[in-house]
N, C-alpha and C positions, 0 to 999 in steps of 0.2 A: 154232290160230293166230288171233289177233285181226285182224279186217279193219277198216280205217279209210279214210275219205274225208277229204281236206283241202280246204277251201273258203276262199278268201282274198279279202277286200275290199281290193284292192291299194293304193288311194290312201292310206287312213289308215295302213296297215302300212308303206308307204314313208316316211311322215312320221316315224313312231316309229324306223324303222331309221336314217334320217338323223340324228335326235337322238342315236342311239347311236354315230354315227361310221361307219356303213356308207354306201357310195356308193349302194346300192340294197337292196331287200329280198332277203336271201340265200336264195332259194327252195330251191336244192339242199341247202344246209346245214340248213334248217328241215325239209325232207322227211326227211333222214337222222335228225335229232333225233326227229321224230315216229315214224318207223318203229322206232327202237330195235332190240331183238334179236328179239322175237317178234311183230312186227306186219307184216301184209301191207297196205301202203299201195296200195289198189287204184285210186285215182284222185285227181288234184289238179286243182281248177278255180280259175281266177283271173279276175277282171274286169279288163279293160284299157279305160280311157276313151279314146275317140278324140276329141281336142279339136276344137273348131270353128276352122277356119282363117280368116284374113282373106280378103276377097273379091278375091284376086289369084292368078294362076297360080303364082307363086313360093312363096307361103305355103301354098297347097293342096298343092303337090308336096312341100315340106319336111315338112308335117304328116303326109302319107302315108308318107314315108320313115321318119320317126321312129317312127310307130306300128308299121310293119312290122318295123323293127329290134327294138323291144321285144317284139313278139309272138314273133318267132323266138327271142329270148333266153329268154323264158319257156317256150316249147315245148321248146327244147333242154334246159332244166332239168327237164323232166318234167311240165309243166302243160298242161292243156287251157285255151285262152284263150277267154274269152267277151267278144266285142266289145261295147262299150257306147258307142255314138255320143252325143256331147253335141249339144244343140240350142240355137240362139240364140233368146233370148226377145225379145219386142217392145221391152222396155226396154233391150236391149243386153247383158243378163246371159246366163248359160248354165244349162241344166238337163241333168242326166245321169240315166240310169236304171240305173246299175251295181248298186245294191242289189237292185232288183227282178229284174234279169237273173240275178244270183247266186243269189237265193232260188229262182227257177224251175228253174235248171239243177241246183242242189244237191238240191232236193226230188225232182226227177225221177230223178237218178242214185241217190240214197239209196233210193228206193222200188223201183228196178229192181235195184240191186246188193246191197241189204240188208247194209250193213256193221254191225259191232257198235258202232262209234263214228263220229261226224263230229267232226272238229276244225275249228272255225269261227274263223278269224282275222278278227274284226269286233267292234265295240263298240256298234253302233247298236241301239236297242230295236226297230226295225222288223223285226229278225230273230227276235224272240221267238215270234211265232205259228208260224213254220216249225219252231223248236226244239221247241215244245210238240207240234206235229203229229208230228214224228219220234219224240218221246218216247212218244206214244200208240201207235206201232207197234213200240216196243221198241228204237229206235235212240237211243243216248245221245250227247249233244253235249258236247264239251269246248270251251269258248270261250277263245280266245287273244286277250288284249287287255291294255291298261294298266288295272289295277283302278280307278284314279281316273276313267277315261274310260268304263268299262263301264256301260251303262244298267241300272238296277235290275231292270227286267222281263226283260232278257236274262239277267242273273245268276240270277234266280229260276228261269228255265226250264232253265238249264244243269245238266248232271250235275256238272261241275267247271269251275274257271277256271284257266287257265295264264297266268301273268304274262308278257306279251310282252317286256318289258324283260329279265327273267331269261332267257328263251329266247334272245333275241338275244345276251346276254352269254355264254351257254353255247356258241353256235356260233362265237364268236370276235370279234375286234376289227374295226376298219375294213376295208372291202373295196373 
């Protein structure tokens, strides 16, 4: 039986899912699609950005409740959630470290669990060094992304590419 890990950069995946008419990224359905018939999906990891709340008690409480609800929904769907807190920059903007946190967690899990494949739902070229590293130890990576958004260096590092739009179409319409 083939063993796989599914790692999801949630923010861009949710954008694509909404473009396809889904209310949210259909995690359970995507896990079922990836598992197919002869796959042991041994772990699913997903980053969840914790937004920076305004500096008032109501905003902080609302932000916390929204994060916790989404975290529980993802965990109920079978994912291990990686909390990625955003930070306010001096210019008023925000910075988040979800890609780095996903890379560290994914690399650590893959080296410990030794799957045959990693399915990486991400398009950012920052993931390419991790994919090359996994490839060096015999773990193949299938990248799930919109082909037109996929960074060329990540495409070159990947074993194969799964079209995210096609995958979302296969799991069904609006949710």
